[in-house]
N, C-alpha and C positions, 0 to 999 in steps of 0.2 A: 328589933327587926333584922339586924345583921345576922343574929344567931339563928333566927327562924329561917332566913334565906339560906344560910350555910347548911343547915340540916336538910332543907329541901333539895339543895344542890347535890348533897351526898346521895340521898335517896334516888334522885333522878339519874345520877351517874350509875348506880347499881342496876337500875331498871334498864339502862341503856347497854349494859354488858351483853355480849352475845350469849344466847341461851346455852350453847355448849360449854361456855366457861363456868357456868354455875351448875351444870348438870352432873348427876351421878350416873356412872356407867356400871351396870351389873352384868358381868361376863361369866359364861360357863366354860369350864376347861375340862376336856375329856382326856383321861389318862388310862391306857390299857393296863398299866402295872398296878399291883396291889398297893394299898396305902402304906404298907410297911416296907416297900422296896426302897433301895437307896436313891433311885431317880426321883421318887416322890418327894424327897426332902427339898428338891429344887422348887417344885411347884408350891409347896407349903411356904417357902421363902418368898416366892412371887406374891402370895396373898398378903403377907405382912409388909414387904418392901414397897409394892405398888400402892398400897393403901396409904402408907406413910408419905411417900414421895408426892402423891396426888392430893394430900390433905383429905383423904377419905372419898375422893371422887371416883376412884377405881375400886370396885368391889368384885372380888374373884371367888367363885365357888368351884372347887375341883371335884370331879366325879371319877373316883378311882376304880380299878379293876374291870375296865371295859363295860361299866354299867350303862353307858349311853349307846353302846353298839359294839359289835365284834371288832377285834383288832385290825383286820384288813380294811375296814371302813373308816378308820380314824382320820386319815387325811381328808376324805370326803365329808366327814362330819363337820370339819371346819370350812371346807370349800363351800358347802351348801348352806351353812348357817345354822345347822342343827345345834352345833356348838360354836362358840366364839373362838376358842383355841383348842388345839389337839396336840398331843404327843403321839407320834406315829413312827412306824418302822418302814423304811423304803422297800425292804425285801418282802414285805407282806403282800405287795402287789407287783409281782415280777413283770419286767418289761416296761413299766410305766415311767421309770426314771433311769433310762439306760446309761447316761453318763455317770450319774451318781452310783449306779451299781458297779462301775469300774473301781470304785474305792473299796470294794469288798474283795479285791484280788488277794491271793495268798502272799504272805510275807511283805505286804506293802508297808505295814506299820510295825514299830517295835513291839515286843511282847509286854504284857502287863499294863499297869496303869499309865506308864509312859506312852504307850501306843495311843491311848485315848487322848492324852494331852497333845501329842505331836499331831494327831489327826485334826483336832480342833483348831490348832494354829494354821495348819495347811488349808483347811476349808474356808476360814475367814479370809485367807489370801486369795483363793481361787474361786470362791462362790460367785461373785458378781460376773466374772467373765465366762464362766462355764455352766454352773449349776442353776443359776437364777432362771434360765430359760425353761427349766423343767418344773418350775414352781410358780408360774405366772398367775395361776388361778387362785392363789392364796397370797397373803402377806406372810412369807416364810421368815421366821426369825433367825434360824441357824440350822446347820447340819453338823452333827456330832457322832462320835463312835463310842462303842463300849470297849472294854479291854479285848484285844484280839482273842478269839475263841478257840477252843479245842474240843476234843471228843470226850464226852462223859458216858461211860457204859454201865449198865445195870449190874452185870455179873461177870463180864469177861475182860480181863486186862489186855489192852491192845499193845503188845510188845513188838509186833512186826506188821508190815503191810498186809501180809497174808491173813492176819487175824481179822481183818475187816470184811473178808469175803462173806457176802450174803447177810451181813448184819444190817439191821434196819435203824436208820438214824433220822431224827428230826433235822431237816436241812433248811435253815432260815433264809438263805440267799441263793441266787442262781449259781454263784461260784461254788457253794457247798454242794449243790446238786451235781454240777459237772465233775467236781473232784471225787465225790463218792462213786459216781458211775465209772470213772476211770479206774478206781481202786477196787471195784467189785462189790461195793456195799450198795445198799438200797436206800436212796434218799426219799424221805416222806415229808410232805408239807404239813407242819403242825404249828399253829400260832403259839407264841410263848405262853399265854394263859392255859393252853391245853396240854402242855408237856407232862405235868404230873399225872393227869388222867390217862394219857396215852401210855405212859410207863406202867401205871397200875394195871391197865387192861392188857398189857403185853403187845400193844399195837406197834410199839417201837422198842428197840433194845437199848437205845441211848439217845443222846441229843448233843447238838452243837450249841453251846452257849458259853458264857463266862461265869466267873465266880459269883458275880452279883445276880446273874440269872438263876443259879442254883439256890441262892439265898432267897431271892424275891419270890420264887415260885415253889419253894419248899421241896426241893428235890433231894435233900440230904439223905433221906431214908430210902431213896429209890435208885440212886446211882452210887457205885462203889469204887469205880476206877476212872482216872482221868489221864488222858494222853495229850500233851500239847502237840497239835498237828495242823499243819498248813496255816495256822495262826491268821485266819481271815477275820476282819472286823465286820461288825454289823452297824449300819448307819441308821440314825434316827433324826427326826426333825421336830420342831415346834412350829406349827402353822397357825395363823390367825385369819379369820374370815376377812376378806378384803373390804367389804362394806362396813364391818365393825371398826376396822382400822381407820378408814377414810372419814368416818363421822366424828373421830376424836379431834379436839382442838390441838394445836401444835405443841403446847406444853405437855399434854398427855401422850402424844405420839412420841415425843422425845424419851419418855420413860420406857416405852416399848422398844424403841430403836436402840436403846442402850444395851438390850439383851443380845443384839447382833454384833457387838464389838468383840474383838479378839480376847480382851481381858475377861469379858463375861462368858464367852464360850469356854475358856479355860476353867473358870469358876464352875461352870455347869458340869464339866466332866470330872473335875476334882471332887466335887460334891457327890456325884453319882457313882464314879468308878475309881475314886482314889482309895486311900487306906481307911477302911471303915471297921473299927474294932468289933462290932457285933457280927459283921460278915465273917471276919477272920475266926472268931470264936465258933460260929455256926459250922464252918468248914472243918475245924479241928474236931469239934464234937461229933461230926458226921463220920469221921474216920475214913475219908475217901483217899485211896492210895494213888499217888502220882507215878505214872510209868512213862519213861521216855524211850523213843525209838533208838535203834542203833544208828551210828553215823552213816552206815551204808544205806539203811532204809530211809533215813532223812534225806540223803543225797538223791535217792531215787524219787522220793516224793517231790523234791524241788524240781526235778526234770519234768515230772507230770504237771506241776504247777506252771512251769514256763509254757508248756503246750496249751494249757487252759487259758492262760493270760493272752497268748497270741490269738487264739481262736475268738475269745470274747472281744478283743479289740477290733478284729475284723468284722464281727457281727454288728457291733455298734457303729463302726465307720460306714458300713453298708447302708445305714439309715441317714447318711449325709451329715453325721455329727463328727466333731473333731476329737475322735476317740484317742488316737495315739498321742496327739498333742497334749490333751488333758492328762492322760495317764502318765506321760513322761514328766509333766510338771508336778503332778501329785507325788511321784516317786522322788523327784529332786527336792521338793518341799519337805518330804518325810526325812530324807537324809540330812537336810539343813537343820531342821528343828530337833532332830534326835541328838544333835551335838550340844544343844543348850542345856 
């Protein structure tokens, strides 16, 4: 009888467990990048790691290549619940995230992969006090940056500032738009997945992106010259639908919350924008020539950048936001973490 009673007690206790503790959650993740992009490796890792940590209760399906909707809609796909998670770019919806857009300012982050790492550390420090207010309609996991970008041109080496005059470039952020206008170039809004087609059709003469963008969207045969120029970064985020997050039990929320930690943000950018051998090989095989501006032209560009930064801070401050305070703290954080 004791044995029967014991078995019955176990069954009863299992029945009594909250339904959410036994439930399997099937989530859809929308990613505008192609499956072969370096950033997509992060989301493939999410699939395996979340399933393992949750004992199979979190099942994630990733839809690559903007297959669930165009790139500018990606934040809203998570906000509205069309997708449960999205990888999105802030610059795809100009003006929607004004404080976040200040992180796109010229020369704010170091060049190369280090810039992405420094930016990730800085944003985990400053997100709660400044940027969280711009993401309240989703459960936003993090804000990260690519390697600070430069200008990739289809057929003209940009050796001097005058070479930019009337050249048409894909400009992914409001900062890039302002800089190109000051420099006499023509900024054109083209989402990342549309860069190759725009170059093929001759709609644009080049694009602002980083090495990973050239690799992910297969621009190697379409651009032949690269000039590191005003090195502005592009910010991205991973958003989760609020209702999807709130229905999770606490142990599964902890798995999602872990992705917002500083260590995990650094892992994200190192995986996405660190040293990736296949990207390096692709760029070498593409035979893209790097051209640097003269010191005089670089100095002139920095003066123009200072003007743009001052103007953008004033514009954002006019909306009643702590623009200068946030920018100054981001700049100080960049200097601090660049020393690590």
